DRENMI-110338 format. One record per atom (N, C-alpha, C, O): residue in one letter; x, y, z. Coordinates in steps of 0.05 Angstrom, whole numbers, padded with zeros to 5 digits, always signed. Layout:
! DRENMI-110338
AXYZ
...
//
This chain:
! DRENMI-110338
Q+00123-00307-00276
Q+00132-00287-00269
Q+00112-00267-00249
Q+00088-00265-00252
V+00131-00253-00228
V+00117-00240-00207
V+00108-00219-00219
V+00123-00209-00236
Q+00088-00210-00215
Q+00073-00182-00217
Q+00057-00177-00199
Q+00043-00193-00187
L+00057-00148-00196
L+00039-00126-00173
L+00028-00110-00190
L+00042-00093-00200
V+00001-00111-00198
V-00019-00097-00216
V-00032-00075-00195
V-00044-00086-00176
Q-00033-00052-00195
Q-00043-00028-00177
Q-00063-00019-00200
Q-00061-00019-00224
S-00086-00010-00182
S-00112+00001-00196
S-00124+00018-00172
S-00121+00012-00148
G-00136+00038-00183
G-00147+00063-00162
G-00126+00084-00168
G-00107+00085-00184
G-00136+00106-00147
G-00121+00127-00146
G-00141+00152-00162
G-00163+00148-00172
G-00127+00175-00161
G-00139+00195-00177
G-00135+00222-00161
G-00117+00224-00144
L-00152+00241-00169
L-00157+00263-00160
L-00182+00269-00141
L-00204+00263-00150
V-00181+00281-00113
V-00200+00278-00097
V-00194+00302-00084
V-00172+00312-00082
Q-00222+00313-00072
Q-00215+00342-00054
Q-00215+00333-00026
Q-00228+00314-00017
A-00198+00350-00012
A-00193+00344+00016
A-00216+00332+00030
A-00239+00340+00025
G-00210+00313+00049
G-00237+00303+00059
G-00248+00278+00051
G-00260+00264+00067
G-00245+00271+00025
G-00251+00257+00005
G-00238+00229+00010
G-00221+00225+00027
S-00247+00213-00003
S-00240+00182-00002
S-00227+00165-00030
S-00238+00169-00051
L-00212+00153-00028
L-00203+00135-00051
L-00197+00108-00042
L-00193+00103-00019
R-00199+00089-00062
R-00189+00061-00058
R-00169+00052-00078
R-00170+00058-00102
L-00150+00037-00066
L-00130+00033-00084
L-00125+00001-00081
L-00121-00010-00060
S-00125-00011-00107
S-00119-00042-00104
S-00088-00050-00115
S-00074-00039-00132
C-00085-00072-00101
C-00059-00088-00108
C-00058-00116-00118
C-00052-00133-00101
A-00063-00125-00143
A-00066-00153-00146
A-00048-00170-00153
A-00040-00168-00176
A-00036-00190-00137
A-00016-00205-00137
A-00017-00224-00155
A-00039-00233-00160
S+00006-00235-00171
S+00007-00256-00188
S+00036-00271-00191
S+00056-00260-00184
G+00036-00295-00200
G+00057-00306-00195
G+00070-00324-00175
G+00057-00325-00154
P+00091-00338-00176
P+00099-00362-00158
P+00114-00347-00140
P+00137-00346-00147
F+00107-00334-00117
F+00126-00326-00099
F+00109-00323-00073
F+00085-00321-00071
R+00129-00324-00053
R+00119-00334-00023
R+00105-00301-00013
R+00117-00280-00011
R+00081-00308-00009
R+00069-00286+00001
R+00068-00281+00029
R+00050-00289+00043
K+00087-00267+00038
K+00092-00262+00069
K+00075-00240+00079
K+00065-00240+00102
A+00074-00223+00063
A+00063-00195+00069
A+00061-00173+00049
A+00080-00171+00033
I+00042-00158+00047
I+00040-00139+00027
I+00040-00112+00041
I+00028-00110+00062
G+00057-00087+00029
G+00061-00068+00046
G+00047-00039+00021
G+00045-00042-00003
W+00040-00020+00035
W+00029+00002+00015
W+00059+00022+00023
W+00070+00019+00045
F+00066+00037+00006
F+00087+00055+00013
F+00078+00081-00010
F+00066+00077-00031
R+00086+00107-00003
R+00085+00129-00020
R+00110+00148-00021
R+00127+00149-00003
Q+00109+00160-00042
Q+00131+00179-00049
Q+00120+00209-00063
Q+00113+00212-00086
A+00122+00226-00045
A+00117+00256-00054
A+00145+00264-00068
A+00167+00254-00065
P+00137+00285-00083
P+00161+00295-00101
P+00182+00311-00084
P+00178+00329-00068
G+00206+00299-00092
G+00227+00308-00069
G+00227+00299-00043
G+00238+00311-00025
K+00214+00276-00040
K+00214+00268-00011
K+00219+00232-00014
K+00214+00220-00034
E+00230+00221+00009
E+00237+00196+00007
E+00216+00177+00002
E+00195+00187+00009
R+00212+00153-00006
R+00190+00135-00003
R+00188+00125+00029
R+00207+00117+00043
E+00159+00126+00039
E+00153+00126+00061
E+00132+00103+00065
E+00115+00100+00047
F+00132+00087+00089
F+00113+00065+00098
F+00086+00077+00102
F+00082+00097+00117
V+00066+00065+00089
V+00040+00076+00097
V+00023+00056+00110
V+00009+00064+00129
A+00023+00028+00101
A+00009+00010+00118
A+00022-00021+00109
A+00035-00021+00088
Q+00019-00040+00121
Q+00023-00068+00114
Q+00005-00089+00128
Q-00001-00085+00151
L-00001-00107+00117
L-00017-00131+00119
L+00002-00158+00117
L+00017-00163+00099
S-00003-00176+00140
S+00012-00200+00131
S-00008-00220+00115
S-00031-00221+00121
W+00002-00232+00098
W-00013-00248+00084
W-00032-00275+00099
W-00053-00283+00091
T-00022-00281+00114
T-00035-00295+00139
T-00040-00293+00159
T-00020-00297+00172
G-00058-00288+00173
G-00068-00280+00202
G-00080-00254+00201
G-00090-00246+00222
G-00079-00239+00179
G-00090-00215+00178
G-00073-00192+00197
G-00084-00171+00202
L-00058-00196+00203
L-00045-00174+00217
L-00037-00148+00208
L-00019-00148+00191
T-00045-00127+00215
T-00039-00101+00199
T-00021-00079+00218
T-00020-00079+00243
A-00010-00062+00202
A+00009-00040+00217
A+00001-00016+00198
A-00007-00016+00175
Y+00007+00005+00214
Y+00000+00032+00199
Y+00018+00051+00206
Y+00026+00050+00230
A+00029+00070+00190
A+00040+00095+00197
A+00026+00112+00211
A+00003+00117+00203
D+00034+00126+00233
D+00019+00144+00251
D+00009+00164+00236
D-00014+00172+00243
S+00022+00174+00215
S+00008+00196+00198
S-00020+00189+00181
S-00032+00205+00168
I-00027+00162+00184
I-00049+00153+00170
I-00073+00137+00193
I-00096+00131+00189
K-00059+00133+00210
K-00078+00118+00231
K-00099+00125+00232
K-00101+00150+00236
G-00122+00110+00229
G-00155+00117+00237
G-00168+00128+00207
G-00192+00130+00201
R-00146+00135+00192
R-00160+00144+00166
R-00161+00127+00144
R-00181+00127+00129
F-00138+00109+00139
F-00134+00092+00114
F-00141+00059+00132
F-00135+00055+00156
T-00153+00042+00117
T-00151+00016+00125
T-00138-00003+00103
T-00143-00001+00079
I-00121-00020+00111
I-00111-00038+00091
I-00126-00073+00096
I-00125-00088+00116
S-00138-00076+00073
S-00149-00108+00075
S-00139-00125+00050
S-00125-00117+00032
G-00147-00147+00054
G-00135-00168+00030
G-00154-00189+00030
G-00167-00198+00049
D-00153-00197+00005
D-00172-00221-00005
D-00156-00247-00013
D-00150-00248-00037
N-00149-00267+00004
N-00132-00287-00004
N-00139-00305-00030
N-00123-00319-00043
E-00163-00302-00033
E-00174-00320-00056
E-00171-00307-00085
E-00171-00318-00106
K-00170-00284-00080
K-00165-00264-00102
K-00138-00254-00108
K-00131-00246-00130
N-00120-00256-00084
N-00090-00248-00082
N-00095-00222-00089
N-00085-00213-00109
L-00111-00205-00072
L-00114-00180-00074
L-00117-00165-00047
L-00135-00170-00031
V-00095-00143-00043
V-00096-00123-00025
V-00105-00096-00032
V-00098-00083-00052
S-00123-00086-00012
S-00133-00058-00017
S-00125-00043+00005
S-00118-00051+00027
L-00126-00009-00006
L-00119+00008+00015
L-00144+00026+00013
L-00147+00039-00008
Q-00161+00027+00033
Q-00188+00048+00033
Q-00168+00071+00043
Q-00148+00066+00056
M-00176+00097+00037
M-00164+00120+00042
M-00182+00142+00048
M-00189+00155+00028
N-00192+00150+00071
N-00214+00163+00081
N-00202+00185+00090
N-00178+00187+00094
G-00222+00209+00095
G-00210+00236+00107
G-00181+00245+00094
G-00163+00253+00109
L-00178+00243+00068
L-00154+00250+00054
L-00148+00278+00057
L-00164+00296+00055
K-00121+00282+00062
K-00113+00311+00069
K-00092+00318+00041
K-00083+00299+00028
P-00086+00342+00035
P-00067+00353+00015
P-00042+00337+00023
P-00036+00320+00006
E-00027+00338+00046
E-00011+00324+00052
E-00001+00294+00041
E+00022+00285+00037
D-00029+00280+00039
D-00030+00251+00029
D-00025+00245-00002
D-00025+00223-00012
T-00020+00273-00017
T-00011+00273-00046
T+00014+00261-00048
T+00033+00269-00034
A+00016+00238-00066
A+00038+00223-00073
A+00036+00202-00091
A+00013+00192-00096
V+00055+00192-00103
V+00052+00167-00118
V+00051+00142-00094
V+00069+00139-00078
Y+00034+00128-00096
Y+00034+00100-00078
Y+00035+00071-00095
Y+00024+00064-00116
F+00053+00058-00077
F+00061+00035-00088
F+00054+00015-00068
F+00055+00020-00044
C+00047-00007-00078
C+00042-00032-00065
C+00071-00054-00066
C+00086-00053-00085
A+00074-00068-00048
A+00104-00079-00049
A+00096-00110-00034
A+00077-00114-00018
A+00115-00130-00044
A+00112-00153-00029
A+00135-00163-00016
A+00157-00161-00026
K+00129-00174+00009
K+00157-00177+00027
K+00153-00208+00028
K+00131-00218+00035
T+00170-00218+00023
T+00175-00251+00014
T+00199-00265+00037
T+00198-00289+00042
K+00213-00253+00045
K+00236-00260+00061
K+00237-00253+00091
K+00217-00240+00099
G+00251-00258+00104
G+00254-00256+00131
G+00238-00274+00151
G+00222-00292+00144
N+00244-00266+00180
N+00228-00284+00197
N+00205-00266+00206
N+00187-00278+00219
S+00202-00242+00202
S+00177-00230+00211
S+00163-00216+00184
S+00174-00207+00164
W+00138-00217+00190
W+00118-00210+00166
W+00121-00178+00165
W+00119-00167+00143
Y+00128-00163+00191
Y+00132-00134+00184
Y+00154-00124+00181
Y+00174-00133+00192
S+00152-00103+00166
S+00175-00082+00164
S+00165-00060+00152
S+00146-00061+00136
S+00175-00040+00159
S+00164-00013+00148
S+00188+00000+00130
S+00189+00024+00124
R+00206-00017+00123
R+00230-00009+00112
R+00230-00016+00075
R+00233-00039+00066
A+00227+00006+00062
A+00225-00007+00029
A+00242-00028+00028
A+00232-00049+00021
Y+00267-00028+00033
Y+00286-00048+00022
Y+00283-00076+00034
Y+00297-00095+00025
D+00266-00080+00055
D+00261-00108+00056
D+00236-00114+00036
D+00225-00134+00044
Y+00227-00106+00021
Y+00204-00111-00007
Y+00218-00120-00028
Y+00237-00107-00036
D+00211-00144-00041
D+00225-00155-00061
D+00211-00146-00090
D+00224-00141-00110
Y+00185-00143-00088
Y+00170-00140-00113
Y+00155-00117-00111
Y+00144-00112-00090
W+00152-00099-00131
W+00140-00073-00127
W+00118-00072-00147
W+00121-00086-00167
G+00095-00056-00145
G+00076-00049-00165
G+00088-00025-00179
G+00111-00015-00175
Q+00068-00016-00198
Q+00075+00003-00220
Q+00075+00030-00209
Q+00089+00048-00218
G+00060+00034-00189
G+00057+00063-00175
G+00030+00073-00186
G+00023+00067-00209
T+00013+00090-00168
T-00011+00104-00176
T-00009+00134-00163
T-00002+00135-00139
Q-00014+00154-00174
Q-00019+00180-00167
Q-00041+00179-00154
Q-00061+00169-00163
V-00038+00191-00125
V-00062+00201-00113
V-00057+00227-00109
V-00034+00233-00100
T-00077+00250-00115
T-00076+00273-00110
T-00097+00288-00094
T-00120+00287-00103
V-00092+00298-00077
V-00115+00312-00064
V-00114+00344-00060
V-00094+00356-00051
S-00133+00354-00066
S-00133+00384-00067
S-00147+00396-00046
S-00169+00386-00039
S-00138+00418-00033
S-00146+00435-00017
S-00171+00452-00021
S-00178+00469-00005
//
């Protein structure tokens, strides 16, 4: 059974840091892991992505330079280090696994096949 289990998140003041983790398990083709977020009343948006092999990364412009995605293939773990957090970063964050397609990259949520349970990140001003 495929599972993505998230940990981390919470409440932090503006300028602070948080780390999210996503542990993947189960028999699926791990092409890439992405992080998305969804704020109340808004659509789910792409945050960052990591190719499972090769270590290629991609970031949304809104978080570039503040967030870093990294992975540990042996542990099947992908993390999102978030520094310099802003109130507008407040959202529920989801990790997701992309298993199909020719390219590792996609910023579109519907290209991802499996999703974590979501983790609340709240940044106070």
